N, C-alpha and C positions, 0 to 999 in steps of 0.2 A: 204670830206663831208661838203657841204655848210650848214651853220647854218639855213638858211631859206628854205632849201629843205625838204619839208614835205614828199616827196616820201619815203625817207629812214626810216621814222617813221611809215609808213603805215603797217597795218596788213598783207597785201598781200606780201610786200617786206620782212618783218621779217620772215614770214612763208617760203617763197620761198628760201631766203638766208640761213636759218638754214637747210633746206632740202638739198640744194646744198652742204653745209659744211659737213653734215652727209654722203652724198654719196661719196664725195671726200676723206674724212677721212677713211671710210670703205674700199674703193678701194685702199688706200695707194698711191693716185696720188700725184705727185710732183707739185710744183708751176707751174701754167699754163703760166707763163711769163719767168722765168729764168731756170726752170727745176730742181731746188734744192728741197730737202725734205722740206715739210712744218712743222713748229713748232706748233703742236697742244697743247703744254703744256702751252703756254702763251695766255692769254685771247684775246688780240687784235692782235696777230701775223699773223693771216690769215684773208684775206679780200675777200669777194665775189665781183668780178670785172665784169663790163660790157665790153665785148670784143669790141663791137662797142658801142661807148659812148651813154649814155642815152640822152645827149643833141642833138647829131646829128641824132640819130635813136630812138626817143621816142617810136616808135611802138614795139621796141625790149626790152624795159625796164623790162618786166616781162616774157621774153622768155627764158626758161631754157637753150636752146642751145646757147644763147648769154652770158652765165655766166661762169666764171671760178674762182677757188680759187687761189689767189696769195699771196705772202709775203707782209706784210704791207709796207716794204721798197720799193718794186717794184711798189706798188700802188702809193706811194708818188712820186717816180721818174717818173712814166708814166704821172701822172697828171701834175707835174712840167714841164716836157719836152713839153707836149702839150700846157700848159698855156703860156710858155715862148717862144714859137716858132711861129712866124706869118705864117710860111709856113708848119706848122704841119697838114698834111692831113692824115686821117686814110685810110690805104690801104684795099683791099678786105679781107685780112687776119685779119683785126681788129687791127693791130699794126700801130703806127705812121710810115709814110714813112721815111726811113732813120734810123729807130730805129734798134739797134743791130749792 
């Protein structure tokens, strides 16, 4: 979360991300990235993630089908991998090429 990114503080994002979290929790879905069970007991353990990044696909930023719940650790690893790799291109599946 970039400190200067007002998007994540917007009313639209907060409402949508909370709705996505409720849906995933009610359905008992695992992490959309690693497939392990999500830890709903810890406040910041579950993150609503943009499958196709908000920066490269801004038109999908509020598109429910482009969102998934993932572990906080996976969110950090995904961002770090993309930020630290000059050749990190996101494939059609929304994952960095070469990831996994």
